[in-house]
N, C-alpha and C positions, 0 to 999 in steps of 0.2 A: 414722694411716697417712700416710706421706709418698709422694707420687706425682710422678714426673718423666717427661716424654715426650721421646724422642730421635727423630731421623730418620737413616736410613742409606740409601745408594744402591748398595751392592754388598756381596758376601759379605765382602770385605776390610774394609769399614767396619763391618759388623756384628761381625766378629771383633775389630776394634780397640776397639769399644765394650765388648764383653765383657771385654777385657783392662783397659780403663780403670776399669771398675766392680768388678773382682775383689776388691779389699780391702774395699770397702763390702759387697758381697754375701756375703763370707766371714764376716761377723759373724752371719749367719743360720744356723740349723741345717740349712736346706734351701732350695733354689731351685726353685720350680715354674714350668716353662716352658709357655706356651700359644701355639698358632699352627698354622695349616694346613700341609699338606705344602709343602715348598720355601720356607718363610718364613725360614730361616736359624737355626733353633734349634741345630743342631750347630755351625755357624760361631760362634755366640755362645759356646757351651761351649768351643770350641777357644781362643778368646781368653781366656775366664775361667780356663781351666787354665794358660795361659801367664802370665797376670797373677798367678797364685798360685805361680808358680815351677816348674810341672811341665814336664818336657821330653818328656812322653809324646805319642805319635801319637794324637790324638783323632779318633775316628770314630763314626758313628751306631751306637747300641746296639740298633737295631731287631731284629736277629735274635739277638743275644747276650742281650738284655734288660738286662744290666748290664755296663758296662765300668768298670774301676777304673784310675785314674791316680795314680801315686805322685808325691810332691813334698813340700814342707814340710808341707802338709796334704793328705791323701789325698782324692781326689774319686771319688765313686761316681755314675757317669753312667747313669741309667736311662731306659728307654723303656717307657711304659705303654700304647702303642698296641695291642699284640697281647694284652694281658691280657684274659681273658674277663670278669673282674669284680674289684672291690677285694679280695676274699678271696684272690685269686691273689698278692697282695703278700706274704703269709705264706710262700708257696712260694719266693719269690726272696730272702727274708731281709731285707725292707725295714726292719723294726724293729731288726734287728741292725746294719744299716748306719747307721741313725740313732743308735743307742746307741754306736757305735764312735768318734764324734767326727769322722768324715769329713764333708766337705761333700757332701750328697746333692742331686744335680741331676736333675730328672726332666722328660723331654719328654712331651708328651701328658698333662699333669697333670689335665686336665679329666676323665679316665677314673677318677680316684681322689682327688677333692678332699678327702675326709675323712681321708686318710692322712697329711696333713702336720701337723707339730707347730706349736704357737704360735710366732710370730716368723718363719715362713717368708716369704722374699722371693718376689714374683711378677714374672715377666717375660712380657709379652704382646707378641707380634710380629704385626703386621697389615700387609697390603699397602696402600700409598698409592694414590691415583688414578693416579699415575704408575706404570706397570707395574714399573719398576726400584726404586722407593722402598719403604721399610719404615718404619712407625711403631712404635717400641719403647717400651712403657710399663713402667716399673719401679716397683713398689710395695714399700716397706719398712715393716715394723711397728715 
């Protein structure tokens, strides 16, 4: 597993990092995002989508559970925060999304770690001691 650590100091920098890593992360069947509230997970996905050629308006899927963004490769942006358990993934069609060839990106992945296929990329976003800074760890299999 290859691990790289980045630092960003604004939502714009986090978004730009997502854009810069888009082609690398797109090689994975899914991207599991980890991080507390307000860490920049959606900003990262906004940049990722732009880097993959999507012109979609990326927003948090917290209430929709899944947002889909069209582009050269469709992105299924999921939020596992409000799921009662991993079994609820069947209700949202998680396996169908994975099988479709879309890049499946899930926020709050810690709520369903067993749901990800082999080769999933992991992105962990943590607050640095500096309140504005973020440490973003990217793990590729």
